N, C-alpha and C positions, 0 to 999 in steps of 0.2 A: 876444847871439846871437839871431837872429830865430826860431830853431826851438824855443826853450824857452818853454813856455806858462806862464800865470799859476799853474797848479796844479803847476808843476815838471816836468811831463811834456815829453818831447822829441818834436816832430813834424817829420819830414822827408819829402820825396818819395822814392819808390823810386829815382829817378835820383840824388838826393843820396847815399843810402845806397850805391848801386852804385859811386859815385865814391870813397867813403871806405873801403869794406871790400874785402878780398881776395875773389876769386871764391868760395873755399871758405867764408869767413865769411858772405858775402852769402847763399849758398845755404842755409846752416843758420839763421842769425839771421833772415833776412827771408822765406825761402820754406819754412821748416819742414823743411829737409833734415836728414839724420842722417849723422854720420861713421861709418865702419866701426868695429865694436868692437875694442878693444885697440890702436887706432892713434893715438888723440889724445895731444897733447903733455903733458897734465896727468893722464892716467890713472894713472901711477905716481909722480906728484910727491908727495914727502913733506916739502917745505919748509914752514916756518911763514910764514903771511901771509894775505892776503885775495884771494878770487876776485871779480873785477869783471866786469860785462857787457862783452863784446867789442865792442859797438857804442857804448855811451855812458859806460862807466866806473862805473856804479852799483854799490855794494858789495852783493854777493849772498850769498856764503858764506865763512865762516872756515875756515881749514885745521883748526881744532880739531874741526870737525864732519864732516870728510872721513873716509871709511872704505873698506876694500877690500870691495866687494860681490861681486866675481867676474863682474859683468855686462859688463865691457869698457869702461865709461865711468866718468868721475869720479863718485863717489857721496857724498852728504852726507845726514845725518839731520836737519838743521835749517838754515833760512835765517838770514842774518845778522840780519835784523829781520823782523817780521811784514809790514812794508810793502815789503820788497825785491822780492818777486815777486807775480805774479797767477797764478791757476790757472783753467783753462777746460776744459770737457768737450771731448774729442777723440774723434770717432767714425771717424776716417780709417783706412784700411787694414783695414777689417773688425774693428777692435778697439775696445774701450771703455777709453779711457785719460784721464788728466788731464794736460793740457799745462801746462808751467811757462813763463811769459814774464816778461821784465823789466818791473817796474811803471813804470819811468821812460820807456822808449822802445818797449815792446811787442814787443821782439824775442824770438824763439823760443829757449829754452834747452835744453829737454828735456822729461822727464815725471816725475811723482811717483807712487810706488807705496806700498802699505801693507805692505811686507815688510821694512822697515828695522829697525835695532836700537833698543833703548830708549835714551833715555827717550821718543822721539817715535813710534817704530814706522814712520817714514817713510823712503823711499829716493828722494831727489832724484837722478835719473839724468840727468846734464848733459853735453852735448857739449863737449869741450875747445875746439873752434873757437868756441863761444859765449862763452868766457871769456878774460879777461886775468888774469895772476897778478901781484900786487904783494907782493913778498917783504918780510917784516918786518925792519926794521933791527936 
């Protein structure tokens, strides 16, 4: 595949992403949109499995680290691996937040906050539309 770089990262044009993703997924993953709280398909998901990037399939979060935060979005206290996501300062909308992106394709997933449960104290607040769920057999 021409879009996988030597470092394993996926590079595609926005035209290519637009062709591959639904309009909702494109708006969130590629233009940093947000789904309305309490509306995402994985918000109440309790099944066992792995949450993958909705754009490239990178393994991001295990269902073992998902918890009910009351925020209205799927929340996790830990990523699947330290390399799964990248975090960036986000000053948009007059707020100081930390954006969470997929480390493989750079797609927007959500934000991380320091009000999560132990052992990490983190709350990865992630849009359902940024995710795919792979149920464990």
